[in-house]
Legacy VTK file of the C-alpha trace (Angstrom):
# vtk DataFile Version 3.0
C-alpha trace
ASCII
DATASET POLYDATA
POINTS 55 float
118.778 21.994 6.723
121.037 19.377 5.356
122.673 18.963 8.796
119.235 18.258 10.268
118.433 15.673 7.560
121.814 14.018 7.942
121.254 13.675 11.629
117.952 12.208 11.245
119.127 9.618 8.783
122.125 8.960 11.043
119.631 8.370 13.972
117.546 5.913 11.967
120.445 3.821 10.927
122.007 3.872 14.400
118.500 2.687 15.809
118.024 0.046 13.255
121.603 -1.264 13.958
120.979 -1.077 17.625
117.739 -3.067 17.490
118.920 -5.748 14.982
122.433 -6.439 16.242
122.848 -8.289 19.648
124.918 -6.548 22.134
124.666 -3.173 20.342
121.651 -1.951 22.144
123.451 1.174 23.053
123.425 2.240 19.533
119.613 2.557 19.827
120.049 4.978 22.659
122.810 6.915 20.688
120.448 7.118 17.822
117.618 8.588 19.993
119.996 11.030 21.387
120.999 12.093 17.852
117.393 12.268 16.891
116.787 14.599 19.892
119.695 16.841 18.951
118.396 17.119 15.363
114.892 18.085 16.578
116.299 20.696 18.890
118.570 22.144 16.007
115.531 22.158 13.724
113.365 23.929 16.381
116.024 26.542 17.021
116.463 27.322 13.380
112.716 27.550 12.724
112.157 29.840 15.590
114.781 32.286 14.545
113.816 32.072 10.796
110.396 33.439 11.635
111.775 36.596 13.082
112.330 39.762 10.996
115.943 40.774 10.266
114.977 44.509 10.051
114.265 45.508 13.600
LINES 1 56
55 0 1 2 3 4 5 6 7 8 9 10 11 12 13 14 15 16 17 18 19 20 21 22 23 24 25 26 27 28 29 30 31 32 33 34 35 36 37 38 39 40 41 42 43 44 45 46 47 48 49 50 51 52 53 54
């Protein structure tokens, strides 16, 4: 869970820097990519957490 939160915060920071700083628009796209990765990791962990370990 801490990894997902860290990735989301990192995506927000990269996105803000990418929008504010001229010539660093690619950071916005990197931030979006990091956010997508964080959401995928969160979805995978949530899906596996709902399953029973005693099968």
